[in-house]
LUMDOZA-534583 format. One record per residue (C-alpha): y, z, x; residue in one letter. Coordinates in pm, 1 decimal, always signed. Each point is the difference from the previous one (the first is absolute). Example, Ala and Ser with C-alpha at 12.3 -4.5 7.8 and 13.67 -1.06 7.14 Angstrom:
% LUMDOZA-534583
         yy         zz         xx   type
     -450.0     +780.0    +1230.0      a
     +344.0      -66.0     +137.0      s
***
This chain:
% LUMDOZA-534583
         yy         zz         xx   type
     +381.0    -6535.1    +3521.9      m
     -116.2      +58.5     -358.5      p
     -190.3     +327.8      -43.2      r
     -315.4     -172.0     -116.3      i
      -16.3     -193.4     +328.1      l
      +55.7     +318.1     +197.9      l
     -282.6     +168.7     -188.5      l
     -227.2     -296.3      +67.5      l
      +84.3      +17.1     +370.0      s
      -80.9     +370.6       +4.6      c
     -336.7      -60.8     -165.7      i
      -84.4     -270.8     +250.2      l
     +101.9     +231.7     +281.8      f
     -229.2     +277.7     -117.9      l
     -297.0     -218.4      -78.7      s
      -36.5     -266.3     +263.5      q
     +263.5      -24.8     +270.3      s
     +186.1     +208.3     +253.4      s
     +350.7     +131.5      -47.0      f
     +119.1     -217.0     +286.5      v
     -126.1     -310.1     -181.5      d
     +192.3      +82.4     -316.9      d
     +317.8     +148.6     +139.4      i
     +174.8     -336.0      +38.9      e
      -35.3      -60.6     -372.1      y
     +131.3     +335.9     -118.3      l
     +372.3      +16.2      -53.8      t
      +14.8     +299.3     -232.5      e
     -130.1     +249.1     +253.4      i
     +112.0     +353.5      +80.9      n
     +142.4      +15.7     +350.0      n
     +142.6     +350.8      -49.1      n
     -329.4     +182.8      +25.5      v
      -13.9     +379.8      -14.2      v
     -328.2     +170.5      +85.5      i
      -73.9     +356.3     -105.8      g
     -192.2     +211.2     +252.6      i
     -144.9     +332.1     -109.8      f
      +95.1     +322.3     +172.4      t
     -260.8     +273.8      +37.0      q
       -0.5     +376.1      +60.9      p
     +113.4      +95.9     +347.8      s
     -271.9      +67.6     +256.5      d
      -77.7     +359.7     +115.0      p
      +73.3     -108.4     +358.2      d
     +363.3      -63.7      -92.3      y
      +99.8     +366.8      +12.0      v
     +370.9      -65.6      -58.5      d
      -81.3     -196.1     -314.8      y
     -252.6     +201.5     -206.7      p
     -187.4     -183.5     -274.7      s
     +126.2     +251.9     -256.0      s
     +349.5     -139.7      +54.5      q
      -32.4     -348.5     +151.7      y
     -170.8     -334.6      -30.0      s
      -12.3     -263.0     +271.8      y
      -32.4     -370.9      +71.4      l
      -80.4     -149.9     +340.0      a
     +279.9     -236.4     +105.0      a
     -251.2     -261.7     +119.7      s
      -79.9      -88.9     -362.0      y
     +367.2      -54.4      -71.0      v
      +46.9     -221.6     +305.2      k
     -318.0     -186.6      -91.1      f
     +144.6      -98.6     -338.3      v
     +345.2      -76.2     +135.8      e
     -137.8     -242.2     +259.2      m
     -123.8     -214.3     -292.1      a
     +347.4      -20.3     -152.6      g
      -21.9     +272.1     -264.2      a
     +176.3     +329.7      -55.8      r
     -169.8     +337.0      -49.9      v
      +38.4     +273.9     -257.1      v
     -199.9     +321.2      +57.0      p
     -187.1     +109.1     -312.1      i
      -13.2     +380.5      -43.1      p
     -360.5     +105.4      -54.1      y
     +121.3     +315.4     -177.4      e
     +196.2     -190.2     -268.2      a
     -101.6       +9.2     -364.9      d
      -99.6     -316.2     -184.5      n
     +346.4      -51.1     -146.3      t
     +148.7      -25.3     +348.6      i
     -292.4     -204.6     +130.9      l
      +55.5     -251.3     -279.0      e
     +360.6      -49.3     +110.8      k
     -124.6      -75.3     +350.7      y
     -264.5     -236.2     -130.4      f
     +250.7     -208.3     -193.1      l
     +211.1      -49.1     +312.4      g
     -258.1      -80.6     +265.8      i
     -200.5     -317.9      +60.4      n
     -308.9     +149.5     +162.1      g
     -155.7     +329.9     +107.7      i
     -140.8     +119.5     +332.3      i
     -221.4     +308.1       +8.7      i
      +10.2     +111.0     +363.7      p
     -243.5     +176.3     +228.0      g
       +4.9     +373.4      +49.1      g
     -206.8     +312.3      -56.9      a
      +93.5     +109.1     -350.8      s
     -255.7     +146.5     -235.8      d
     -108.8     -241.4     -270.3      l
     -260.9     +210.3     -177.0      d
      +48.4     +372.2      -69.6      t
     -219.3     +262.4     -172.3      p
     +195.4      -65.5     -319.6      t
       -5.2     -380.6      +22.6      g
     +230.1     -263.6     +151.3      p
     +285.3     +130.1     +214.6      s
     +362.6      -48.2      -95.1      k
      +22.5     -277.1     +258.6      f
     -304.5     -178.7     -145.8      a
     +134.7      +30.6     -353.7      k
     +337.9     -144.6      +97.1      a
     -163.2     -293.5     +178.5      v
     -231.6      -52.6     -297.9      a
     +295.6      -22.6     -237.5      y
     +160.9     -273.5     +208.1      m
     -326.6     -185.9      +60.9      v
      -78.6       -0.7     -371.0      n
     +348.7     -130.4      -77.6      r
      -54.7     -275.0     +256.5      a
     -328.8      -94.5     -165.7      l
     +168.6       -7.5     -340.9      q
     +273.1     -241.3     +103.6      v
     -244.1     -218.2     +192.4      n
     -216.2      -27.4     -308.3      e
     +312.6      -96.2     -195.5      a
      +61.3     -294.5     +234.1      g
     +221.2     +139.4     +276.6      e
      -98.1       +7.8     +367.6      v
      +51.7     +352.9     +128.7      f
     -189.3      +85.8     +322.4      p
     -138.2     +330.7     +124.4      v
     -102.7      +60.3     +362.8      f
     -192.9     +307.1     +115.0      g
      -31.3      +81.4     +370.8      i
     -256.6     +250.0     +137.5      c
      +41.8     +301.1     -233.1      m
     +170.1     -236.0     -244.0      g
     -306.9     -223.3      +12.2      f
     -216.8     +302.7      -76.3      q
     +235.7     +106.2     -279.4      t
      -45.1     -334.7     -173.1      l
     -377.1      +50.5       +0.9      h
      +41.7     +350.9     -141.8      y
     +223.8     -123.3     -281.9      i
     -195.6     -311.9      -95.1      i
     -329.1     +194.0       +2.4      s
     +144.6     +224.6     -269.1      g
      +45.4     +292.8     +242.0      y
     -370.4       +9.6      +76.5      k
     -116.8     +230.7     +279.1      t
     -130.5       -8.8     +260.8      p
     +162.3     -328.6      +92.3      f
      +35.7      +36.8     +378.8      l
     -246.3      +74.5     +279.0      y
      +49.2     +132.4     +350.9      r
      +42.1     -263.1     +271.1      v
      -21.0      +61.7     +374.4      y
     +202.8     -125.4     +294.4      g
     +257.8     -168.8     -222.6      e
     +305.0     +214.7      +64.2      n
     +197.0     -226.2     +233.6      g
     -212.2     -306.8      +69.0      i
      +33.0     -375.5      -45.2      s
     -262.9     -237.9     -134.7      h
      -47.0     -367.4      -65.3      s
      -66.2      -99.6     -361.6      l
     -357.3      -27.1     -126.1      e
     -112.9     -194.5     -307.7      n
     +353.8     -124.6      -55.7      g
      +97.8     -205.1     -302.9      d
     +226.4     -290.9      +98.7      r
     +139.4       -3.9     -354.5      n
     +125.8     +358.6       +9.2      f
     +362.8      -23.5     -111.1      a
     +124.8     +172.0     +316.5      l
     -213.3     -223.9     +226.8      y
      +11.5     -337.9     -168.9      k
     +327.1     -116.2     +156.8      d
     -122.3      +77.6     +352.6      f
      -31.6     -310.8     +211.0      d
     -352.1      -64.0     +124.7      d
      +65.4     +146.7     +345.4      d
     +136.4     +324.2     -144.1      t
     -286.9      +40.1     -243.3      y
     -247.7      -63.1     +279.7      q
     +182.1     +256.0     +213.4      a
      -46.7     +287.6     -245.7      i
     -373.6      -67.8       -5.8      q
      -39.9       -1.2     +377.8      t
     +273.6     +239.1     +121.2      n
      +76.0     +361.6      -77.8      q
     +327.6      -45.1     -184.5      y
      -61.9     +229.1     -299.1      l
     +105.4     +356.9      +78.9      y
     -173.7     +283.7     -186.1      y
      +92.2     +365.7      -26.9      s
     -224.5     +160.4     -260.3      h
     -270.2     +262.9      -31.9      n
     -123.3     -113.2     -341.6      w
     -110.5     -338.7     -126.2      g
     -103.0     -191.5     -310.5      v
     -360.5     -117.2       +7.9      s
      -87.1     -340.0     -149.0      p
     -267.7     +194.6     -190.4      d
     +277.4     +171.4     -194.7      l
      +49.8     -329.1     -183.8      y
     -358.9      +29.6     -124.3      k
      +37.6     +367.4      -86.4      k
     +320.8      -50.5     -198.0      y
      -16.3     -337.9     -180.7      p
     +371.7       +6.1      -82.7      s
      +71.4      -56.7     +370.5      l
     -228.0     -302.4      +18.1      d
     +153.5     -137.6     -318.9      a
     +353.4      +37.0     +133.3      f
      -16.2      -54.9     +377.2      f
     -149.8     -254.7     +234.0      k
      -88.9     +122.2     +349.4      i
     +166.0     -230.3     +254.2      t
     -100.7     +161.6     +328.8      g
     -204.0     +283.7     +149.8      t
      -40.1     +194.7     +322.5      n
     -235.6     +260.2     +145.2      q
      +62.3     +340.3     +151.6      d
     -163.6     +113.9     +322.9      n
     -307.9     +118.9     -189.2      k
      -52.9     -343.5     -151.3      g
     +119.9      +93.3     -349.3      q
     +164.3     -291.3     -180.5      t
     +331.2      +60.1     -176.2      f
     +230.0     -227.2     -197.7      v
     +284.7     -134.1     +215.0      a
     +188.0     -200.3     -262.7      s
      -17.2      -94.3     -365.9      m
     +202.7     -163.0     -274.1      q
       +6.1       -7.8     -376.5      g
     -207.7     -274.6     -157.4      k
     +257.4      -61.6     -272.9      q
     +306.4     +193.7     +121.2      h
     +218.2      -12.1     +315.1      p
     -121.7     +340.2     +120.0      v
      -86.8       +9.3     +370.0      f
     -124.8     +264.1     +237.8      g
      -88.9      +42.2     +366.9      v
     -155.0     +301.6     +169.8      q
     +172.8      -90.8     +327.6      y
     +369.5      +26.8      +90.0      h
     +179.1     -336.0      +43.8      p
     +339.6     +170.7      +29.5      e
     -101.2     +193.2     +312.5      k
      -60.2     -313.8     +208.7      n
     +370.0      -75.9      -19.6      i
     +182.3     +330.9      -31.6      f
     -203.7     +298.4     +118.8      e
       -6.0      +88.8     +370.4      w
     -141.3     +354.1       -7.5      k
     -346.9     -135.9      -79.1      v
     -226.3     -254.0     +168.8      s
      +55.0     -284.8     -246.7      a
      -17.3     -350.9     +151.6      p
     +341.0     -156.4      +66.7      h
      -97.0     -345.4     +127.7      s
     +160.5     -315.4     -136.4      y
     -294.7      -83.5     -225.5      l
      -47.7     +361.2     -112.9      a
     +363.9       +6.7     -109.5      v
      -32.4     -341.5     -164.1      k
     -302.7     +116.5     -199.5      v
     +194.1     +298.5     -130.0      s
     +310.5     -201.5      -80.9      a
     -206.5     -242.0     -206.4      n
     -122.4     +288.6     -215.4      h
     +346.1     +112.6     -105.9      i
     +137.4     -353.8      -32.8      d
     -277.5      -82.6     -248.0      a
      +55.8     +320.1     -197.4      f
     +377.4      -43.2      -25.6      v
      -48.8     -361.8     -106.5      n
     -199.4     +127.0     -296.3      y
     +283.8     +241.4      -76.8      a
     +242.2     -293.9      -12.7      r
     -180.2     -113.4     -315.1      m
     +152.1     +258.8     -235.6      n
     +359.4      +70.0      -95.3      s
       +7.1     +379.3      -30.7      h
     +341.5     +122.7     +109.2      q
     +199.0     +319.6      +34.8      f
     +359.5       +0.7     -111.5      n
     +247.0      +29.8     +286.1      a
      +56.6     +373.7      -48.3      e
     -371.9      +77.2       -1.9      q
      -72.0     -209.9     +307.1      l
     +287.9     +150.2     +197.4      n
     -132.5     +346.1      -81.0      k
     -367.2      -68.9      +63.3      a
      -13.3     -235.9     +299.8      v
     -138.8     +139.8     +325.7      i
     +328.8      -64.0     +184.9      y
     +129.8     +329.1     -142.4      n
     -240.3     +201.0     +211.4      f
      -38.7      +70.9     +371.3      k
     -318.6       +2.0     +204.5      t
     -122.2     +295.1     +203.4      v
     -196.0      -11.7     +324.2      q
     -249.8     +271.4      -89.8      e
     -176.8     +113.8     +317.3      k
     -318.4      +98.2     -183.7      n
      -30.1     -330.4     -184.2      a
     -213.1     -295.1     +105.6      s
     +287.1     -219.9     -120.9      f
     +295.8     -103.5     +212.8      v
     +241.4      +71.7     -285.9      q
      -34.8     +175.1     -335.3      v
     +212.6      +33.8     -313.4      y
       -1.6     +344.7     -163.4      f
     +123.7      +61.4     -353.6      f
      +68.8     +329.3     -170.9      k
     -196.9      +30.0     -321.0      n
     +220.5     -127.1     -281.4      g
     +233.6     -183.7     +237.0      e
     -134.6     -340.2     -104.5      l
      +85.5      -91.8     -356.0      s
     +168.1     -262.3     -217.3      l
***
């Protein structure tokens, strides 16, 4: 297909129709998708893997991406921008996972936040230049996107109650949210009437933050909310108004792959989660970033083994020695 027709198809896809509608007409499409998932400093509970020496990545995020037909490369949060740029040029999308890493420190953004910001800003640059390069933040990753787009404004989170290990239905959902829009009607109805969205967070983003920091309102559209057990409303999901940047406060990956928590594992709960990652990876198919064979063989997650860490809330975890991940 001539490039001009491909570009036209991409524009139509972004502006008025679903990916599923357009996919039959796209022949020049990337079916060798590689998603970069950020590592983060190891947790204090992981005594055999101190944060001074190790980073980690929950295996459920890796499986989540792989079930949508993509491969995973872990992105080292401790890398400098030169190394991060090499990763960026080889991957087709970025996931910022959940966790408990510091974002704001007494001296400003943490190293983790700065690394994520570099990659997010690169994604925005190429999207503005006409590429389609998606970013997906989950739980802490969702919060990180708000921190970055606000210009590192603080405070940007508030304490929520009763949200550490609970499922909700969706409130004030937007049917056109990119990660919801390909749901069939029954599935979309199900997330509004059943508790299929699993949360594990002690901090939330208030819709009022969008009024306090106008850059958030200019960039993001709120696509769903929920309330904690004190009746405080927090943002459940959002997306970029002009960019394929998506975020959810809940954990879609846990419905399918985590069994040490009380996430819902019913057929429809799993289907809801699968639709999230399918939609995200389909966006990633729209760019042609690519590692060379040597880089991919070195960086791909297959080189690393999982650990069943007894103190983790995850079934399996990847641990990486600082400096071990590089290109």
